[in-house]
N, C-alpha and C positions, 0 to 999 in steps of 0.2 A: 475405435475405442468407443467408450462409453457413452452412453445418454438416458436420461429420466432421472429416478430417483424421487423420497419424497422430500418434504420442504429442507425437515433437517440436514437427511444429506447434502443436498444440493447446497445449502447455506455451509456445513463445512467442506464442501467442496469450494465452494467465491470466495470464504476468506484465505483459505491458504493461497487459492487462485493469487489473490490479491496480493498477499503479502509477497508472493515471490516473485512478482513481477514487479512490486515498489520497492522491495530492496535492492532493486537488479540498478536503481539511482543513488539512493542510499540506505546505510542500511537500519539506521536510525526510525525509517519512518515506518509508521505502523497502519494498517488498515482497522477501522469499527467497521461493522455491518450490524446494523439495527433491523428487528424483524418486531411483527404486532403479532403476538399467538391468536388473538382474535381475530385476524386477519391473513391469514399465509399466502397472500398472493403479494407480493415484494419483500426485494429488502432494499432499506437505505444504506449505501455506503459510503464512506470519507476516510480519508488519510488524514494522518497527524505526522507532522513532525513538530518534537519540540513544543510549543505555545501554539503552531501555527496548523488549521485544518484546511484541506482541502474543501471545492461546495462538495453540498450533498447531492448525490448521482440514483437517482431510482431506478433497477434491474427488475424487470418482470420476473415470476419462478416461472412463468410456464417456458418464457423466453431460453432461460438460462440454462432449464432443464434439457429443455428439447436441444440443444445448440449445444452443452458442454461437450459432447461427442465432434464436435465439427472443428478442424484446424485449422480454418478463416476465421468461422468467427470469433473461436480461439486466442488466435492471430490478432485480429480489430480489437478484440476487449487488452488485451493485454496491450497495445500499442495505444488506447486511453490512457491507462492506467498509470502505463510508465509516463505521459506526457500531463497528468497530474501531477506526481511523484520530481515531476523535474521541475514544474511549477511551482511547489514549494520547497525545493532546494533553491532557487532562482530569488523567491522573495527570504528566504530565511538569512538573517544576520552571518556572519563567519564563523567559524566552532571558535571557542575560547583554550579548545584544548591544547593547541599549538602552546599557543602564549601564557599558559596557566602560572610555567617557574621560565621564564624567559631567561635569566641567569644561569638557570640547568644546562643548557647546550652551549653556552661559552666558559663554564668552570673547568676545572681541571688541575695539574701540576703547571705552575708557574702560573695561572690565571686567577683571578680575585673572584 
């Protein structure tokens, strides 16, 4: 596996990692990653589902860069991300997508 990399390379990897694991719980979840160009030592990550947000979590650049090649470390981070995503899904109201047009599922020949 691979470890190391500069701040921006690790940032891209981390954002892809977060989205990949969060979307396993709901494809509508999006990961957001914030950085400070003047202080490239940490990442602030959050997940968003509609109007709901997960708590902010800080990840240290050095820790992520050194451990992104470790399957054990990645597995532990993936479990955390999926937990945050499950919390968002559980806290969100049911989707209106199925009930947007309730008569559509009942209409047809012989039905009003």
